[in-house]
MARZABA-335789 format. One record per residue (C-alpha): y, x, z; residue in one letter. Coordinates in Angstrom, 2 decimals, decimal comma. Layout:
// MARZABA-335789
<node><y>Y</y><x>X</x><z>Z</z><rest>a</rest></node>
...
***
This chain:
// MARZABA-335789
<node><y>104,10</y><x>106,10</x><z>82,09</z><rest>m</rest></node>
<node><y>102,32</y><x>106,41</x><z>85,50</z><rest>k</rest></node>
<node><y>98,70</y><x>106,80</x><z>85,49</z><rest>n</rest></node>
<node><y>96,70</y><x>103,94</x><z>87,36</z><rest>k</rest></node>
<node><y>94,70</y><x>105,31</x><z>90,23</z><rest>l</rest></node>
<node><y>90,97</y><x>104,80</x><z>89,66</z><rest>n</rest></node>
<node><y>88,93</y><x>102,76</x><z>92,39</z><rest>l</rest></node>
<node><y>85,05</y><x>102,39</x><z>92,34</z><rest>l</rest></node>
<node><y>83,68</y><x>98,98</x><z>93,65</z><rest>v</rest></node>
<node><y>80,08</y><x>98,52</x><z>94,53</z><rest>v</rest></node>
<node><y>79,19</y><x>95,00</x><z>95,39</z><rest>e</rest></node>
<node><y>75,62</y><x>93,26</x><z>95,04</z><rest>d</rest></node>
<node><y>77,32</y><x>89,94</x><z>94,59</z><rest>d</rest></node>
<node><y>78,57</y><x>89,29</x><z>91,08</z><rest>p</rest></node>
<node><y>81,08</y><x>86,53</x><z>92,24</z><rest>n</rest></node>
<node><y>82,65</y><x>88,61</x><z>94,94</z><rest>l</rest></node>
<node><y>82,63</y><x>91,64</x><z>92,28</z><rest>g</rest></node>
<node><y>84,02</y><x>89,99</x><z>89,41</z><rest>t</rest></node>
<node><y>86,87</y><x>88,53</x><z>91,87</z><rest>i</rest></node>
<node><y>87,72</y><x>92,04</x><z>93,48</z><rest>l</rest></node>
<node><y>87,39</y><x>93,88</x><z>90,15</z><rest>t</rest></node>
<node><y>89,81</y><x>91,40</x><z>88,64</z><rest>e</rest></node>
<node><y>92,26</y><x>91,08</x><z>91,73</z><rest>y</rest></node>
<node><y>92,55</y><x>95,13</x><z>92,08</z><rest>l</rest></node>
<node><y>93,13</y><x>95,35</x><z>88,17</z><rest>q</rest></node>
<node><y>95,84</y><x>93,00</x><z>88,54</z><rest>a</rest></node>
<node><y>97,39</y><x>95,28</x><z>91,06</z><rest>k</rest></node>
<node><y>97,45</y><x>97,82</x><z>88,40</z><rest>d</rest></node>
<node><y>94,13</y><x>99,71</x><z>89,57</z><rest>f</rest></node>
<node><y>91,60</y><x>100,89</x><z>87,06</z><rest>d</rest></node>
<node><y>88,26</y><x>99,38</x><z>88,33</z><rest>v</rest></node>
<node><y>84,65</y><x>100,21</x><z>87,82</z><rest>t</rest></node>
<node><y>82,04</y><x>97,79</x><z>89,28</z><rest>l</rest></node>
<node><y>78,40</y><x>98,68</x><z>90,01</z><rest>k</rest></node>
<node><y>75,91</y><x>96,30</x><z>91,85</z><rest>a</rest></node>
<node><y>73,89</y><x>98,68</x><z>94,16</z><rest>n</rest></node>
<node><y>74,52</y><x>101,91</x><z>95,94</z><rest>g</rest></node>
<node><y>72,28</y><x>103,94</x><z>93,39</z><rest>k</rest></node>
<node><y>74,10</y><x>102,86</x><z>90,40</z><rest>e</rest></node>
<node><y>77,16</y><x>103,46</x><z>92,59</z><rest>g</rest></node>
<node><y>76,25</y><x>107,05</x><z>93,20</z><rest>f</rest></node>
<node><y>75,60</y><x>108,06</x><z>89,66</z><rest>e</rest></node>
<node><y>78,92</y><x>106,53</x><z>88,43</z><rest>q</rest></node>
<node><y>80,70</y><x>108,36</x><z>91,27</z><rest>f</rest></node>
<node><y>79,46</y><x>111,49</x><z>89,98</z><rest>a</rest></node>
<node><y>80,45</y><x>110,94</x><z>86,34</z><rest>k</rest></node>
<node><y>84,21</y><x>110,44</x><z>87,22</z><rest>d</rest></node>
<node><y>87,24</y><x>110,83</x><z>89,58</z><rest>n</rest></node>
<node><y>87,72</y><x>108,37</x><z>91,96</z><rest>y</rest></node>
<node><y>90,79</y><x>107,85</x><z>94,28</z><rest>d</rest></node>
<node><y>89,02</y><x>105,10</x><z>96,53</z><rest>l</rest></node>
<node><y>85,48</y><x>103,68</x><z>97,05</z><rest>l</rest></node>
<node><y>84,88</y><x>100,14</x><z>98,13</z><rest>i</rest></node>
<node><y>81,45</y><x>99,85</x><z>99,45</z><rest>l</rest></node>
<node><y>79,44</y><x>96,56</x><z>100,39</z><rest>d</rest></node>
<node><y>77,15</y><x>97,61</x><z>103,23</z><rest>v</rest></node>
<node><y>74,14</y><x>95,11</x><z>102,73</z><rest>m</rest></node>
<node><y>72,85</y><x>95,96</x><z>99,22</z><rest>m</rest></node>
<node><y>69,48</y><x>95,91</x><z>97,42</z><rest>p</rest></node>
<node><y>67,97</y><x>99,33</x><z>95,97</z><rest>v</rest></node>
<node><y>70,18</y><x>101,34</x><z>98,06</z><rest>q</rest></node>
<node><y>72,73</y><x>100,14</x><z>100,80</z><rest>d</rest></node>
<node><y>76,48</y><x>101,40</x><z>101,26</z><rest>g</rest></node>
<node><y>75,70</y><x>103,36</x><z>104,19</z><rest>f</rest></node>
<node><y>73,35</y><x>105,44</x><z>101,93</z><rest>t</rest></node>
<node><y>75,58</y><x>105,90</x><z>99,29</z><rest>m</rest></node>
<node><y>78,24</y><x>107,08</x><z>101,42</z><rest>a</rest></node>
<node><y>75,97</y><x>109,61</x><z>102,98</z><rest>e</rest></node>
<node><y>75,45</y><x>110,97</x><z>99,24</z><rest>e</rest></node>
<node><y>78,69</y><x>110,86</x><z>98,50</z><rest>v</rest></node>
<node><y>79,85</y><x>112,63</x><z>101,39</z><rest>r</rest></node>
<node><y>77,22</y><x>115,46</x><z>100,53</z><rest>k</rest></node>
<node><y>79,38</y><x>116,45</x><z>97,74</z><rest>i</rest></node>
<node><y>82,82</y><x>114,91</x><z>98,30</z><rest>d</rest></node>
<node><y>84,40</y><x>114,76</x><z>101,86</z><rest>k</rest></node>
<node><y>87,69</y><x>113,56</x><z>101,04</z><rest>e</rest></node>
<node><y>87,39</y><x>110,54</x><z>98,87</z><rest>v</rest></node>
<node><y>88,40</y><x>107,55</x><z>101,02</z><rest>p</rest></node>
<node><y>85,78</y><x>105,08</x><z>101,77</z><rest>i</rest></node>
<node><y>86,06</y><x>101,23</x><z>102,66</z><rest>i</rest></node>
<node><y>83,05</y><x>99,33</x><z>103,75</z><rest>f</rest></node>
<node><y>82,81</y><x>95,76</x><z>103,28</z><rest>l</rest></node>
<node><y>80,34</y><x>94,07</x><z>105,66</z><rest>t</rest></node>
<node><y>78,88</y><x>90,46</x><z>106,37</z><rest>a</rest></node>
<node><y>78,49</y><x>91,63</x><z>109,97</z><rest>k</rest></node>
<node><y>80,83</y><x>91,49</x><z>112,82</z><rest>s</rest></node>
<node><y>78,69</y><x>93,85</x><z>114,66</z><rest>m</rest></node>
<node><y>80,39</y><x>96,92</x><z>116,54</z><rest>k</rest></node>
<node><y>77,49</y><x>98,97</x><z>115,40</z><rest>e</rest></node>
<node><y>78,03</y><x>98,65</x><z>111,64</z><rest>d</rest></node>
<node><y>81,72</y><x>99,89</x><z>112,39</z><rest>a</rest></node>
<node><y>80,55</y><x>102,66</x><z>114,23</z><rest>i</rest></node>
<node><y>77,68</y><x>103,66</x><z>111,89</z><rest>e</rest></node>
<node><y>80,29</y><x>103,54</x><z>109,00</z><rest>g</rest></node>
<node><y>82,94</y><x>105,79</x><z>110,85</z><rest>f</rest></node>
<node><y>80,16</y><x>108,13</x><z>111,69</z><rest>k</rest></node>
<node><y>79,21</y><x>108,60</x><z>108,02</z><rest>i</rest></node>
<node><y>82,91</y><x>108,90</x><z>107,13</z><rest>g</rest></node>
<node><y>84,38</y><x>105,86</x><z>106,72</z><rest>a</rest></node>
<node><y>88,28</y><x>105,38</x><z>106,43</z><rest>d</rest></node>
<node><y>88,11</y><x>101,78</x><z>107,25</z><rest>d</rest></node>
<node><y>86,05</y><x>98,65</x><z>107,08</z><rest>y</rest></node>
<node><y>86,75</y><x>95,03</x><z>106,31</z><rest>v</rest></node>
<node><y>84,37</y><x>91,97</x><z>107,45</z><rest>t</rest></node>
<node><y>83,62</y><x>89,08</x><z>105,25</z><rest>k</rest></node>
<node><y>85,07</y><x>86,56</x><z>104,68</z><rest>p</rest></node>
<node><y>88,33</y><x>88,60</x><z>104,16</z><rest>f</rest></node>
<node><y>91,57</y><x>87,77</x><z>102,25</z><rest>s</rest></node>
<node><y>92,43</y><x>89,82</x><z>99,08</z><rest>m</rest></node>
<node><y>95,55</y><x>90,43</x><z>100,63</z><rest>e</rest></node>
<node><y>94,00</y><x>91,88</x><z>103,83</z><rest>e</rest></node>
<node><y>91,88</y><x>94,32</x><z>101,55</z><rest>l</rest></node>
<node><y>94,93</y><x>95,14</x><z>99,68</z><rest>m</rest></node>
<node><y>97,09</y><x>96,04</x><z>102,66</z><rest>m</rest></node>
<node><y>94,02</y><x>98,36</x><z>103,75</z><rest>r</rest></node>
<node><y>93,82</y><x>99,97</x><z>100,44</z><rest>v</rest></node>
<node><y>97,38</y><x>100,70</x><z>100,27</z><rest>n</rest></node>
<node><y>97,34</y><x>101,90</x><z>103,84</z><rest>a</rest></node>
<node><y>94,55</y><x>104,50</x><z>103,25</z><rest>i</rest></node>
<node><y>96,04</y><x>105,54</x><z>100,01</z><rest>l</rest></node>
<node><y>99,22</y><x>106,64</x><z>101,70</z><rest>r</rest></node>
<node><y>97,63</y><x>107,99</x><z>104,49</z><rest>r</rest></node>
<node><y>95,57</y><x>110,34</x><z>102,75</z><rest>t</rest></node>
<node><y>97,99</y><x>110,96</x><z>99,94</z><rest>k</rest></node>
<node><y>95,37</y><x>110,05</x><z>97,44</z><rest>q</rest></node>
<node><y>97,72</y><x>109,74</x><z>94,65</z><rest>g</rest></node>
<node><y>97,91</y><x>110,93</x><z>91,12</z><rest>q</rest></node>
<node><y>98,63</y><x>114,75</x><z>92,06</z><rest>n</rest></node>
<node><y>95,32</y><x>114,70</x><z>94,12</z><rest>d</rest></node>
<node><y>93,51</y><x>113,06</x><z>91,23</z><rest>k</rest></node>
<node><y>94,56</y><x>115,90</x><z>88,95</z><rest>e</rest></node>
<node><y>94,02</y><x>118,84</x><z>91,41</z><rest>e</rest></node>
<node><y>90,41</y><x>117,48</x><z>91,60</z><rest>k</rest></node>
<node><y>90,31</y><x>117,68</x><z>87,39</z><rest>r</rest></node>
<node><y>91,33</y><x>121,40</x><z>87,57</z><rest>v</rest></node>
<node><y>89,77</y><x>124,06</x><z>89,44</z><rest>f</rest></node>
<node><y>90,99</y><x>127,66</x><z>89,97</z><rest>e</rest></node>
<node><y>88,09</y><x>129,92</x><z>90,67</z><rest>i</rest></node>
<node><y>88,25</y><x>133,67</x><z>91,23</z><rest>g</rest></node>
<node><y>90,54</y><x>134,62</x><z>88,21</z><rest>d</rest></node>
<node><y>89,00</y><x>131,63</x><z>86,12</z><rest>s</rest></node>
<node><y>89,88</y><x>127,89</x><z>85,64</z><rest>s</rest></node>
<node><y>87,83</y><x>124,99</x><z>84,95</z><rest>f</rest></node>
<node><y>89,11</y><x>121,60</x><z>83,62</z><rest>d</rest></node>
<node><y>86,75</y><x>119,15</x><z>84,51</z><rest>s</rest></node>
<node><y>88,19</y><x>116,27</x><z>82,45</z><rest>h</rest></node>
<node><y>88,61</y><x>118,38</x><z>79,38</z><rest>k</rest></node>
<node><y>85,22</y><x>120,11</x><z>80,15</z><rest>q</rest></node>
<node><y>86,54</y><x>123,36</x><z>79,51</z><rest>v</rest></node>
<node><y>85,58</y><x>126,60</x><z>81,39</z><rest>l</rest></node>
<node><y>88,18</y><x>129,54</x><z>81,13</z><rest>t</rest></node>
<node><y>86,94</y><x>133,14</x><z>81,91</z><rest>v</rest></node>
<node><y>88,44</y><x>136,32</x><z>81,23</z><rest>a</rest></node>
<node><y>90,93</y><x>134,46</x><z>78,84</z><rest>n</rest></node>
<node><y>88,09</y><x>132,77</x><z>76,93</z><rest>t</rest></node>
<node><y>87,49</y><x>129,14</x><z>76,87</z><rest>e</rest></node>
<node><y>84,24</y><x>127,60</x><z>76,76</z><rest>k</rest></node>
<node><y>83,71</y><x>124,26</x><z>75,78</z><rest>k</rest></node>
<node><y>80,92</y><x>122,52</x><z>78,24</z><rest>l</rest></node>
<node><y>78,28</y><x>120,17</x><z>77,87</z><rest>t</rest></node>
<node><y>78,47</y><x>117,08</x><z>79,68</z><rest>s</rest></node>
<node><y>75,52</y><x>118,20</x><z>82,41</z><rest>k</rest></node>
<node><y>77,43</y><x>121,65</x><z>82,47</z><rest>e</rest></node>
<node><y>80,38</y><x>119,80</x><z>83,37</z><rest>n</rest></node>
<node><y>79,23</y><x>117,95</x><z>85,77</z><rest>q</rest></node>
<node><y>77,23</y><x>120,51</x><z>87,66</z><rest>l</rest></node>
<node><y>80,14</y><x>122,88</x><z>87,67</z><rest>l</rest></node>
<node><y>82,46</y><x>120,24</x><z>89,09</z><rest>k</rest></node>
<node><y>80,05</y><x>119,57</x><z>91,84</z><rest>l</rest></node>
<node><y>80,05</y><x>123,32</x><z>92,79</z><rest>l</rest></node>
<node><y>83,51</y><x>123,73</x><z>92,61</z><rest>c</rest></node>
<node><y>84,04</y><x>120,72</x><z>94,96</z><rest>l</rest></node>
<node><y>81,57</y><x>122,40</x><z>97,39</z><rest>n</rest></node>
<node><y>82,97</y><x>126,16</x><z>96,94</z><rest>k</rest></node>
<node><y>81,81</y><x>128,59</x><z>99,37</z><rest>n</rest></node>
<node><y>79,15</y><x>125,83</x><z>100,67</z><rest>n</rest></node>
<node><y>75,81</y><x>124,84</x><z>99,68</z><rest>v</rest></node>
<node><y>75,71</y><x>122,33</x><z>97,13</z><rest>l</rest></node>
<node><y>72,27</y><x>120,63</x><z>98,03</z><rest>e</rest></node>
<node><y>69,81</y><x>120,46</x><z>95,30</z><rest>r</rest></node>
<node><y>68,48</y><x>116,98</x><z>95,73</z><rest>e</rest></node>
<node><y>71,93</y><x>115,73</x><z>95,91</z><rest>s</rest></node>
<node><y>73,20</y><x>117,35</x><z>92,73</z><rest>a</rest></node>
<node><y>69,81</y><x>115,96</x><z>90,93</z><rest>l</rest></node>
<node><y>70,59</y><x>112,53</x><z>92,12</z><rest>k</rest></node>
<node><y>74,18</y><x>112,31</x><z>91,08</z><rest>a</rest></node>
<node><y>73,71</y><x>113,92</x><z>87,73</z><rest>i</rest></node>
<node><y>70,10</y><x>113,21</x><z>86,54</z><rest>w</rest></node>
<node><y>69,54</y><x>110,06</x><z>88,88</z><rest>g</rest></node>
<node><y>66,58</y><x>111,25</x><z>90,41</z><rest>d</rest></node>
<node><y>65,11</y><x>114,27</x><z>91,90</z><rest>d</rest></node>
<node><y>62,11</y><x>114,72</x><z>89,49</z><rest>s</rest></node>
<node><y>60,16</y><x>118,19</x><z>89,00</z><rest>y</rest></node>
<node><y>60,87</y><x>118,00</x><z>85,09</z><rest>f</rest></node>
<node><y>65,06</y><x>117,16</x><z>86,07</z><rest>n</rest></node>
<node><y>64,91</y><x>119,76</x><z>88,77</z><rest>s</rest></node>
<node><y>63,54</y><x>122,47</x><z>86,21</z><rest>r</rest></node>
<node><y>66,08</y><x>121,31</x><z>83,87</z><rest>s</rest></node>
<node><y>68,96</y><x>121,78</x><z>86,48</z><rest>m</rest></node>
<node><y>67,69</y><x>125,39</x><z>86,94</z><rest>d</rest></node>
<node><y>68,48</y><x>125,90</x><z>83,36</z><rest>v</rest></node>
<node><y>71,96</y><x>124,97</x><z>83,30</z><rest>y</rest></node>
<node><y>72,49</y><x>126,65</x><z>86,48</z><rest>i</rest></node>
<node><y>71,28</y><x>129,72</x><z>84,71</z><rest>t</rest></node>
<node><y>73,84</y><x>128,91</x><z>81,77</z><rest>k</rest></node>
<node><y>76,82</y><x>128,45</x><z>84,39</z><rest>l</rest></node>
<node><y>75,80</y><x>132,03</x><z>85,65</z><rest>r</rest></node>
<node><y>76,27</y><x>133,42</x><z>82,24</z><rest>k</rest></node>
<node><y>79,54</y><x>131,87</x><z>81,38</z><rest>y</rest></node>
<node><y>80,82</y><x>132,92</x><z>84,93</z><rest>l</rest></node>
<node><y>79,53</y><x>136,75</x><z>85,08</z><rest>k</rest></node>
<node><y>82,67</y><x>138,12</x><z>83,52</z><rest>e</rest></node>
<node><y>84,57</y><x>137,02</x><z>86,54</z><rest>d</rest></node>
<node><y>83,68</y><x>139,69</x><z>89,39</z><rest>e</rest></node>
<node><y>85,48</y><x>137,58</x><z>91,87</z><rest>k</rest></node>
<node><y>82,64</y><x>134,58</x><z>91,40</z><rest>i</rest></node>
<node><y>79,17</y><x>134,63</x><z>92,30</z><rest>e</rest></node>
<node><y>76,81</y><x>131,55</x><z>91,71</z><rest>l</rest></node>
<node><y>73,66</y><x>132,12</x><z>93,94</z><rest>i</rest></node>
<node><y>70,53</y><x>130,29</x><z>94,99</z><rest>n</rest></node>
<node><y>69,96</y><x>129,19</x><z>98,40</z><rest>v</rest></node>
<node><y>66,26</y><x>129,23</x><z>99,11</z><rest>h</rest></node>
<node><y>64,68</y><x>125,78</x><z>99,76</z><rest>g</rest></node>
<node><y>68,37</y><x>124,15</x><z>99,91</z><rest>r</rest></node>
<node><y>70,23</y><x>124,44</x><z>96,39</z><rest>g</rest></node>
<node><y>73,27</y><x>126,57</x><z>95,30</z><rest>f</rest></node>
<node><y>76,25</y><x>127,86</x><z>96,35</z><rest>k</rest></node>
<node><y>79,60</y><x>128,84</x><z>94,28</z><rest>l</rest></node>
<node><y>81,14</y><x>131,89</x><z>95,90</z><rest>i</rest></node>
<node><y>84,65</y><x>132,87</x><z>95,54</z><rest>e</rest></node>
<node><y>84,83</y><x>136,68</x><z>96,67</z><rest>l</rest></node>
<node><y>87,86</y><x>138,39</x><z>98,27</z><rest>d</rest></node>
***
C-alpha cells in the first residue's frame, strides 16, 4: 500500500482551514492544520512534511516569518503561499524567502491542487525523498529519525524525543551551522535562557553518543550555534 504524502497547512481562517484540510485529505494526502506561523513552525519541527501551504497574513506570526524560520533548518521542502493580496510585492517577497509558488485568494481548490501536484512532480518530493529525510548516513553511523534510533559502531541507541529532534536538525544542516535560536524555537518553542541551557545538555549527550565515530565531529560555533561535521 502506497504511503500518503504529508502536508502542513497553516491558515488562521478556521473555515478555509477546514475546507483545505478536508479537500486535501479527500485527495489522499495526510494533512495537519495549524492556525498561525508559531504553531506551524513548532509542528514542522516535529514531523516530516512533503509540502507546506502557508497563509501570509496571520496573527502571532505571519507566513513569511514562518517560512524564513523553516528555511534556516530545511532548504528543500516546497512552500506555497496563500495571500489575500494581488500585490506584486507579496509574490516577490515570497520568492525571495524561498517559496515555490503562491496562490491569490479567492482561489479554486482545483487550481491549488494543480499547483501542489506540479510542485511535487518538479521537486520530486515523493515517498522516496520522505524516507531519505528520515534516515541519515553520517560518517560510519546511521540515524533513523522515525524510529528514534542512532547506530554508532554497530551499537544501537534509542534516543529521547528531544535528542531525536535535535540530531535531526543537525543532520539536515550537516557541515553547516545550525543556528541556536532556530533550533530552540523549533524544538522548545522559545529561546529562553532555561531552554538554551537545556539544549546545551542535549548537545553534550549527543556528542557523547557520537564520539566512537572518528568521522563525525559535533562542535560549538561561538555566538551562533552548532555544526555537525562529517570528516573525510
